[in-house]
N, C-alpha and C positions, 0 to 999 in steps of 0.2 A: 724853722723846721719845715713849714709848709712850702716855702720857696725852694728848699732843697729837694723835697719830694716832687714838686712840679718839674724841676729841672731834670731830675732822674727820669721821670715819666716821658718828658720830651726827648731826651737822649735815646731812651729805649725805643720810642716810636720811630725815630729816624734810623736807628740801627736795624730795626725790623724791616723797614722799607729798603734798606741797602742790602740786607741779607737775602730777602725773598727771591730777587732775580738770580742771585748766585745759586741758591738752593734749587731753583727751577732749572737752571742751566745744567746742573750736574745730576739731577734726579732722573729716575727711569722714565722713559717716554713711551707713550702708546700711540698706535696708528689710528685708533677709532675710539670715540667717546660713546659709551653705551648710554650714559645719562642724557646726552644731547642728541644721540642717534645720528651722528655724522662723523666723517673722517676728519682727523686733525691735521693741521699744517705740519709737513715734514721739515726738518732742518734744511734750510736752503744752502746750496753749494755756492761757494764764493767765486765770483769772476769779476774782473775789472769792468767789463761791459755792464754787468748787472749793477755794479756799484755806482757807475756814473749815471745810469738811467733810473736810479733809485728803486729798481725792482727788488734788489737784494734787501734793502732796509725794510721795504714794505712786507716782504715775505718773512723777514726775521721778526718784525713786530707781531705778525700774525702767529708765528711759531711760539714766541714767548707768551703771548696772550692765551693761546690754546693750551699750553702746558704749565701755566702759572700755578705754583704750589697753592693748594687750597682754593682753586678757581671757583668751584661750586659755591663755597661759603662766601667768597668775596662778591660773586654775582648776586647771591641772595641778599646780602647787606645792601648792595646797590639798588636792587629792586625795591626793598622795603623803604629805602630813603626816597626813591622816586614816588612811591605810593603816598608817603607822608606829604609830599608837595602837591598832591592832587592828580598825579598821572595814574591812569587806570588801564592802559594798554601796553603790553610788552610783546614785541615781535608778532603783532597781529592777533594776540590773545588778550581778551578782557579778563581782568582779575576781579572776581566777585567773592562774597563771603564764603560761599559753599562750593564753588566749582570754577574751573577755567573754561571760558567760552570763546570759540574762534570768531573773529570778525570775517564775515563772508562777503566777498565782492559781488557786484552785479554780474550775472552770467552773460556770455555772448549768445544771444538768442538764435543767431544764425547757426551756430554749432549745435545748439539744443535741437533745432528743427531738423538738422541733418540726421541726428540720432532717431528722432521721431519718425522721419520718412523711412529710414532703414528698417525699423521695426514694422511699420505698415507694410513694406514690401515683403518682408518675411512672412507676415500673417496672410498675405494674399497668395503666397506660393505654396502653402502647406495646409493640409486638412487638420493638423494638430492645433488645438486651441492655444492661443497666445495670451498670456497675462503679464501685466506690468505692475510692480509695486515699488513706489518711490518713497523711501523713508526720510522724514526730516531728521536732521542732526539735533544735538542739544541746543545749538544756536538758534534753531527754529522753534523750539519748544519753550525755552527759558528766557525769552526776550524780556519778560517782566523783571528779571533780576539784573539786567544790564545797568551799567552806570548811566546816570541821567544824560540825555542827549547823545548817547553813543549810537552811531549809525550802524544799522544791521539790515541784512537782506530779509525780505518777507518770503520765507520758504513756502508758505502755504500758497501764495500767489504763483510762485514758480511751478509748484507741483500741479496746480490747476491748469497752468499753461501747457504743461507736458501732457496731462490727461486729455485736455481739450483738442490736442492735435492728432489723436489716434482715430483710425477709421473704425467701422463697426465690427471688424474682425478681431480687434484687440480689446481685451477686458481689463479695466483698471481696478486695482485693489487699493482703496484709500485707507491708510492707517493713521493719518495725521490726527484725526479727532480722538481715536482711542488712546494714542500715545499722549496727546495733550491732556486728556482726562486723567491719565495715570501719572502725571508729572510729579506728584508728591511721593511716589514710590521710587525705588532705586532702578530706574529704567535706562539711565545713561551713566557712563563713567564720569567721574568728576575731573580726571586728569587726562582723558583720552577722547578721541573723536568717535569711537564706536558706541553703540548701545550695549547694555549689559545682556546677560542671558535672560534676565527677567524682561527687559525691553523687547528682546527677540521673541520671547514667549507671548507677550501681549500682542505683538504684530501677528504672530503665527495664529493666535486664537481667532483673529478676524480673517486672515488670508486663507486658512485651510477650509473654511466653510465655502469660500468662493471657488475653491478647487474641487468641491464636491464631497468633502469629508466632514466628520464631526471631530472637533478638537478634543484632545486628551485633557481631562480636568487637571488643573494645577495640583490638586491634592494627590494625584496619582504619582507625582514625581518626588523622588528623593533628591535633595539639593546638597551637594558637597561644596563647602567653602574651601576650594583647593589652594587659594593664596589670598592674603589680605594686605600685601605690600606692593601692589601693581601701581607703577607710575608711568603714565602713557605719553602719547605724542605731544599733548599740550604742555605737560611738565617739561618735556625735552626742549621745547621752544622757549621756556621761561626760567626753568630751574627754581620756580617758586614753590617752596615746600610748606606753606602754611595752609594748604588745602589737604584734607584727609586723603590718604592713599586709597586705592580701589581694591575690590575683591573680585577674584575670578571664581565663578560658580560653574559647577558641572552638574547637569540634570540627567537623571536616569529613571526610566520607567521599568521597574522589575517585572511588571505584568505584561509588558509589550514586546515588540520585536527588538532584535539586536543586530548589530552590524556584523556581517560575515567577513567583508574585506573592504579596504580602502586603498585604491590604486592611484598613485600620483605620477603623472607624466610631466616632466620638466622641460620637454621639448627635445631632450637628448636620450633619455632613458625612462623606464617605468620601474617603480618600486611598489610593492604591495605590503600593506600593514593590516593588522587585525583590529585596529581601533581608529576612530576619527579624532581621538584626543591624543595630543603629543605632549605628554607630561614633562618631558625634559625642559620645555620652555618655561615651566614654573620656576626654574632655578635661574632664569635669565631676566633681563629687563623686558624683553619682548614677550610678555606673558600672554598677550592676546593670541599669539600663534599657537597656544595650547589647542585652540579650535582649528583643526584641519591643517596645522602647520603654517609655514610661510606661504605667501601668494605664489601660486603655480598656474601654468596654462590650463591643465586638465586634471580634474579629480573625478574618479568614478567610485561610487559607493554601492555595495550590494548588501541587502539585508536577508534575514531568514523568513520574511513575511510570505505567506502563501497568497501571493497577489500578482497580477500581471500589470500593475500600475508602475509606470516609469516617468520620471520628470527630467527635463533638460533645463538647466539654469544658466543664464548669462548673468554674471555677477561682479560685484566688487567685494571687499572684505567684510561688509556688513552681513553677507550671506553665511559667513563662516560659523557664527554662533546661532544662526537661524536654522541651518540645515539639520542639526541633530534632531529637531522636532519633526522634520519631514521623514526621518527614518522610521517613524511609527506608522507611516501611511504608504510608502513606496517600496517596491522590491528593488528598484535600482534608481540611483540619482547620479546624473552627470553634470558637473559644474565647470563652466568655461569662463576664463578671464580673458577678454578680448585685447587687453593690453599686451598680451604675449602671443597672440594668435593672429594670423592673416586670413586663412581659409578654415573656418570652424568645421566645415563638412569633412575635413580630413580626420576629424575625431568623433563627430556625431552627426547623424542624419535626423532632421526634425520628424520625419515620418515614423521613426522607430520609437517615439515617445507618446505617452498619453497626454502630457501637458508640457508647455514651454513657459518658463517664468523668467522675466527680467527683474532682478532684485538689485537695486542700487540705492545709496543714500542720495539725497537731493544735490549736494554739492559735487559729488563725483559724477553723477549723470550730467549735470550742467557743464562740467569742465572736461569730461573724457571724450575725446574726438575719435576714439577707437571703436565705439559702438557702431558707427556707420559702416564698418567693414563687414558686418553681417549681410549687407545687401550686395556685396561683390559677387 
């Protein structure tokens, strides 16, 4: 009897292996994988030239792999099997018990120094005070949770190198220590490369005093848990689902100022909204875009504060969940993403602002060669 059951099980296994490619071939196909945040291989067009140079078979294999029925589950089985054999890194992401952590390569310091020089030049040509805040990512804070002997960049050293290169007209805002001291709190997402709203608040509480204001106490904020099933960029690289999903929080200060308008310029047109939160993204995989929407060249925010304080921010996406706290202090906020801009003076003049802030995470600042364009 056991022999018969074993034979039936074996037959069913091979039938399944034979059927899955057929099911895959005739199932509905998508052009983009939200889970993996990437375009999927399209069905290759057959030609004899492609057949003989093997490009057709290569594209066809990629097509079948991308659209394989139950792909996410199969990948997860494969990852768990690899973890059991001692492997602890998947596509540049370390797998730990509580979070996914990116393996950060050593930066090209020549590129870093070009960005530093550009900021120095800007500070020398304007009377508006210039500040720089470089935030560590989770990879810089949770190094003690990494697998044994796992290589990792010392982000504190990189940040110290950056700050050490600024001239006397640039003020550095160091938030490494306060974030490191708060590491037991939920300050970074477990499955994504951004800090959480709480992490942004912790950094804000230090930064705002450097900018000449008193921080709004945490107790003054109402915190809305807008979503509890966020799976971010690190999840997309691994599809490893044994780490707890993340929560998107929205902070509001009922006793403070409020946003009057949020105007987004995508380089072709401007659209104005009455909120800095785009809740439609809560229903998508890209839930972090709830904060200020997707990355755009120019964002201008106006508040109802009776103040003449205005801030110009050069940023990456770490600023998106940080800016809401600044709305309690500034009448106007302009945020520029130099990845999409050549001449920033077409959109904002430094002299029109009370403060200028560069807000980047460490890995973006170290790798983004677009910051140097501010010196053009």
